[in-house]
N, C-alpha and C positions, 0 to 999 in steps of 0.2 A: 670342290671350296664347301665348307660347311656352313649348312644355312644362317647361324647364327654371324658367324664371322662377315659373311654377306651383307645381312644388317647392318652390321658394324661401318662397314665400309662406306655401304649407301648413307647412312648417317652421316658419316663422317664427310662424307664429300655432299651433304645438302651444308652442311654448316661450314664449310671452308666456303661453296659457293655464296652463301649470304653475308661471311665475314668480307670477300673480296670484290663484293657489288659497292659501285662506287655511290656513295649516297646522295653525290647531288646539291645539296644543301648551300654550299657557297656561292654556285652557279645560279641556283634558283634566287637566292638573296641580291646578286648582281642583277637577273633580269626583274625582278617583281620588288624592286625598293618601297621605302615607306614615303619617301621624298619625291622628288626630279630626279634626281640620281642616288642612287646609292653610296652610303658612308661606309667608310672601313676605319672602324678608328682604332686608333693603335696604341698597345701598352709597350713602352719601352726604356728602360730605366738611367738609360745613357747611352750616348753615341762617343764617337770618334772628334765630334765637336762640341760636344756638351758633357762637362762630366758628371752631372745630376742632373735627373729628370722626374725621379720619383720612386720609392723605398718599397723595398718588396711587399711589406707588410700593408701597402696600402692598395695592392693588388685587386683584390677581390672587392672592396667597396666602390675603387675606381670603375669597375667593371659596370658593377651596378650603376653606376649614376650614367653612364653611356647606356645601359639598358634601358633606362629612364628618358635619355634623349633620343631613344628610338632611331638609331644606328641600325644599320644593318648587318655588320657584323665583325668580328673582332680581329686584329691581327697582333700575333705576340713574337718580339723580336726576343731569340732564344740562346744568339749568339753572347757567350758568356763572357770574355777576354775583352772587349772592347764597347758592348753595350751591355755589361753586365745582367745578360740574363741566364736563362735556365731553364730547362726541360720541365721542371716543378711547375714552374709558372703555370701552366698550359693547364694543371688540374684545379690551380689556384681559381682560372677563368672556369673552366666548367663547372665548377661549384658555385660558380655565382652565376652563370647565367647559358640560356640553353640557344644563344648565337652561335652561329656558323663560326670556326675559329681557322683564320689564315697563319699557318707556322713561317716566320720568316729567319729564315736563317742562309749560311752560307754551304751548301751543299754540294759536296764534291766528290762523296761517295754512296752508293748503293745502300750501304749500311745505314744510312741517316733517315733515308727513307722509309725502312722498312721501322725504326727507331720512330718516327713519325706514326707510323700505323700502329703501333704499338700504344701510344698515345693518345691516338685515337681524336687527330685533329682532322676537319673536314678538307683542307687544303694546303699546298706547299709551294713554296716558293724555289724557283729554277731560276739562277741570276744564268744569262746567256752570255754575259761578259768573262765569267771564269769557268767555262764550259768549251769543252769542243764542240761542233756540229754533232759527232758524233755520239759523244755522252747525252749529250740534251735531250736528241731525240732517244734516245736507250733510258735515260730516267723518265720522261715525260710517260713514256710504255708502260714503266715498271709500277709508277705510281696509279696509271690507270687502272692496270692488272690487279693490282689490291687496294682498290678502292679509296684512291685519294685522288684529290682535283689537282692536276697540277698546275701552278702561273707563272708563265714565262716571263720573264722582265727583260727589256728591253732599252737602249739609250741610242744607238745608231744603226747606220744601215747594214751594217754587217752583224749585229744582232737580229736585225728584223729577218734576214734572209735564213738566218738560224730557226728561229722560231718558224717560219711557214712552212718551213723542211718536217716539222714535227705534228703531230697527232692532237696538239693542244685545242684548247676551245678556249682560253684566256690567255691576253695577251697585254699584259701592263707595261706602259711606258715609263720609266724613270726621270726625271726630270734632274736628277742629279748622276752627273758624267762622274764615275767611279775613275776616271783616270785623274780628272783635276778636283774631283769634290765640290766644284760648281753647280749651282743649281743655275737650271734656263726654261722655263717654261713654255715660252714661244716656242725652242726648239723641238722639246718634248711633242707639243701641240702639232706641231710639224709635220712628226713621225706619226703621231696618233691618226691622222689625218689619211695617210697610207697605206694603215689598216685593213682588209677587205671587211665587209659588215657580216658576215658570218663568225668572226671572233666576238666576243666579249671583250673590251676595251676598259682597261682601266689607268687613272693617271697617280703616278706617285711622287712624291716629294715636292718640297716648297710651299705647301698652302698653306699663308698667312692667313688670308681675309676671302670674301667672298667673291675680290674681284679675281683671285685664284682660282678659285672653283670655278669660276662663270666661263674664265678661258678653257678649263679643259674641258667641261660641259658643250661651249660652243665648238669645240672640235671633235666632239662627238662621244664622248665618254660613256659608258655605262654608270661607271664609280670614281670615286676616289677616296685613295687613303691618306689620312691628316695623322701626324705625327707629332712630331716637337710641338708645334703650337697648342694641341691640343692637351698634351701634357702638360704645358704648361698653363694653360685654361684655370682660372683660378676658380670660375663658374662654368661647368662645362655645358648645362643645357642652353644656357643666355649666348654662350662662343658660337654654338654650333647652329642655333636658332637666326644668329646672325651671319651666316655666311652661307645657310643651304635653303631659305626662303626667298 
């Protein structure tokens, strides 16, 4: 092999290793929060239960307000049909903040994982409910291989078993049952308490006030995600101060 070709291949390998390296920013934000526990502030413009929560033109301003309120990470819902999300919102967020970004979508194909890498998010959500144990394990491995942080979402014991069989470092318990869409934080907290200490534990859904945050924290979470109630808040800093202090 020609010397120059060897040099090209060597440089290419070095670049690939750098690109595939897991950046760890989201994980570190959960382990080293600004407050008593990490706060993940969400951007979602709608949901199956809420036809309108925000406008795409306001995303950058809202993200700047989140940063001023000293949240630890940003979550963005990119599902387009029921949540009015879009992958383009990721760049809007990146233009407004240096905070780590969790992309929330319904990932069912490895193509979406590569897509997330292209858009340079820090972490992706993998919902155990909608994936077979085999697919979940494969997706966690793929995410880690290409430098994304996989966050495995669970809601029940079956999901829990799937998550434990993967190499994820982060497990999020969603208080919303995707079969009924009902929210039960107490049930979620019972499941959180079962998660071994080696995992970073997150609480998703149902946070309306300080009492809900305290329930999650008393159950042992490292962070909570706040979505609908935060999108509805008229004064973001005031709202967050009231529930995290």
